[in-house]
N, C-alpha and C positions, 0 to 999 in steps of 0.2 A: 738964275732961271736957265733951263735947258731948252734949246731950240730943236724942233723936230720938223723936218721937211718930208712930206708925204707926196709921192709922185703918182698921178693918175694918167691913164691913157684912154682914148675914145673907146666907149663900149665897156668901161669898167663896171663890175657888179657893185651895186650900192652896199651890199653886205661887207665889202672889203674895207669900208670906212669904220666898221665896228671896232677895229683895233684902236682907233683914235679915242673911243669912249673911255678907255683906261686913263689916258692923259687928262681928258676933260674932268672926270670924276676925281682924279688925284688933285687937280686944282681946286675943285669944289670942296672936297673933304678936308683939305689942309687949310682952307681959308686964304690961300695965297696962290699966285701964279707960278707954279713949279715948272710948267711947260708952256712954251709958246709954239703953237702949231701953225704951219703954213702948208696949204695945198698947192702943189706945183705941177706945171705942165710945160710943154715945149714953148708955147707962145704966150702963155698967161691969159689966154682967152677961156670962155666957158667951155667945159668939156662934157659932152653928152655921156650919160651912163647907159648901161644895157637896157634899162627901163624907159629911157627916153628923157628923163629929167637931166638937167645940166647943173654943173658945179662950178662956181667961181674959182679961179685959180690965179696964181702969180707965176711969172716966168722964172726960169732958173737963174738967169743973170749970173752974178758973181757971189750970191749969198752963201754963207758958210753955216753949217748946221752941226750941232752935237750929234744928232741921230738922223740918218736918212733911211726912209722906208720906201721901197719900190713896190707899189700896190699891184695886185694881180689883175687879170683880165679873164674874160670867158674863153679866150683863145690866145695863142702865142702871137704877140704883136711884134712887128719889126722894130728894132731899136733905132731910133732916129739919131742923127749925128749930134744934135744938141744933148740928147739924153746920154749918149756915150761919153761926151765930154764932161757932162755933169757928174756921172758916176765915177769916171776916172779921177776927177778933181776931188770928189767927196771921199774916195778911198784914201787920199793923202791927208785930208784936213779934218775929217769927221772921226769922232771916237768910235762909232760903230755904224755900219751900213748893212741894211737888211732887206729882205724881200719876202713877199707873201705870194704863194702860188706861182703863177707864171712870171712874176717879177724877177725870178732868179735868172731868166734868160738875158735880161739886161746886164746883170752882174757878170754872167759868163761871156757875153759879147764884149764887154769892156775888159775882159782878161784879168779880173781882180780876184778870182777864186783861188788860184794857185793850188796848193794841196790841202786846202781847208775842206773839212767834211760839210756837206750841205744836204738839204732835202727839198722836196717840192710835192705838190699834190700828185696822188697816184695816177691821175689821168694823163700826166705829162712826163712821167719818169722815162718812158721809152723814147720819147722825143728828145729829152735832155741827153740821154745816153747816146743816142745816134748822132746828135749834133756836136756834143762835147764829151767824147768818150774818156777824156782825161779827167773829167770832173769826179771828185771823190763823193759820189752820190750814195747816201745812206737811205735806202727806200723805206717807205712805210713808217716814218716817224712824224710826230706832231710838229716839232721844231727842233732845230739844232743850233747851238751856239759854239762857234769855234773861233776863238780870238775875237777880232773886230767884225767878223762876218756872222750875221744872224739870219737864218732862213726858216720859213714856216711853210707848212703844207697848204692848207686851204684857208678860207676866210675866217672861220671860227678859230682856227689855230693861230690866226693873227692876234686874237685876244689873249691867248696863252702866252704868246711871244711878248706882247707889250706889258702884260702883268709881270713877266720875268724881268723886263727892263725896269719897271717901276720898283720892283723889289731890290734890284741891284742899285738903283739910284737913291732910293729913300727908305729902304728897309721893309721887312716882311710885314710889320703891323699895318702900314698904310696899304700895302698890296692886298692883304687879306680883307681890309675894310672895303676897298674898291671892288674886290671879287664878290663880296657879299652884296654890295649895292647893285652890281650887275647881275645878281642872282646866278652866279657861276657856282655850281654845286661843289666843285673841287678845282684847286689850282694845279693844272697838269704840269708835270716837270719837263715834258718834251720827249721822254723816252717811250711814251705809249705808241702803240700801233695806230695807224689811221683807220683801221678796220676794227670796230668795237664788237665784242661778242654780244653785248646787250642790244646793239643796233641790229645785228644779224637776226636776233630772236624776234624783234619787231612785234611785241605783243600789242593787241588792239584795245583790250578793256582795261579800265582802271584797276580792277582787282588783280589781274595778272601782272600789270606793271608794278603795283604795290608789293606783290610777292617777290618780284625780282629786285626791287629796290631794297626790300628787307634782306634778301640774300646777299646782295652786294655789300651791305653795311655789316653783315655778320658772317663773313666767309670763314672766320677762324672757329666758328661754332659748328656743331652738328646741325645739318639742315635736312631734316626728314620731310617727306611729303606731308606728314601731319603738321609740322611746324609751318611750312609754307602755306598750306591750306588754311591754317588758323590765321596767318597774317593777311590772307585774302578774304577771310570771312566766309569760307566755303568748307564743305565736307571733303575729306581726302579723295574719294572717288570722283566727285563732281569737279574738284580742282584739277585732278590728273587729266580728265577728259577735256576740260576747257583749255588747260595749258597746252596739250598736244594739238588741239584744234587751232590755236592761235599762233603757235611757234613752230609746229612741225617736228617737235622733238619732245623727249621726256624731261620731267623736272631734273632727274639725276644727271642727264647729259648736259643740260643747260647750266647746272651748278658747276659741273666740271669745267665747262668752257669759261665761266666767270673766274673760277679759281686759277685756271691756266693763264688767263689774261693778266691777272694781278701778280701771279708768281713770276711770269716771264719778265714783267717790268721790274720787279724787285731784284731778280737775278741779274738783269743787265745793268741796273744801277749800281750793283755791287756793294751796297751799304750794310747788308745783313748776311750772316752765315747762312748757308743753305738749309741747315736744320731749322733755323728760325723762320726762313721763308716757308718751309713746309708746314710748320706749326701755324704761322699767322694766316696762311691762305686755306687752312682747313684740310690739307692733305694728311696731316697727322705725323707721317714719317717720311724720311727722304726716299726710301725705296718706292713707295707708292707714287710719290711725285715724279721720280725718275722714270718709271714705267709710262706714266701719262705723257711726259715730255717726249720720250722717244716715239711713242705711238702717234702723237699729234704733230710735233715739230721735227721729228727725225734726228734730234740731238738731245743729249743729256743736259741737265741744268749746269753741270760743271763746264761742259763744252760751250754752251751759249754764253756763260760768264767769261770764259777765256776769249771768245770771239769779240764780245763787247769791250773787254779790256784792251785787246789788240787795236780795235778801232780808235779808242780814246788815246792810246799811246801814239798812234800814227798822227792823230790830230794835234798833239801837243809837242811832238818832236821837232 
């Protein structure tokens, strides 16, 4: 059985606890207690959340944990002496130590980041860069694993982080099962941007949402207005008018944004040749994809792949 210590601070968002659901359902799905979870705080007293509800906790004391997670907060909290001592000790005795959102400031205050690559929520990146300019911050990533240091962006990214932990601990089959139970539509690998093209489009009606869901699942195929309209149960003209009214852009531009999101992730992960990325994301050929990358990102796919590889090499050297 693996022990997990999850640290909360006064004013924590209740959503930050969602990451622990992965461990809970791993226990339930396997029929055995794979993880023992303890909620921790400075003094072991009830800790109030941002919503006003309180959570029972245990004090740090001298407990040792396989995994330590420093939960986030709605603001950057001062790191107490006892938390500093706990993090410093955990860095020596725990297999992995991690943070969600603002929890990274406790890791930085304890001086355990070294030259590890890390991330945090986009709201706090400037604060982290100002206070800890030496930190190897990789902005705009869902989560990053660099050796024993695991860092996640926001609270929902904590779910992705703990699903990755579960997969490392007990295999991909159990991780996929838990993801299905949690109705997580895809197990994100961590390389994704914190800013989703689909979220930026922000469609209101079910029909436009269904059309975009269809597009995301079929990016490798031709996606004409007629096809999208058909998936939404509308005529092409009616669909185009409704789409622009809800998203502020045309179907063609929206599909290109979805394709660029997917292509950039595949490029940075480095698992597929660039021509395969172009084909699988619906660009068709490398030149068309290259022109879109330069126009939107200011860099070619080859250059972005080289940058991502350089970051990875620095993290493992």
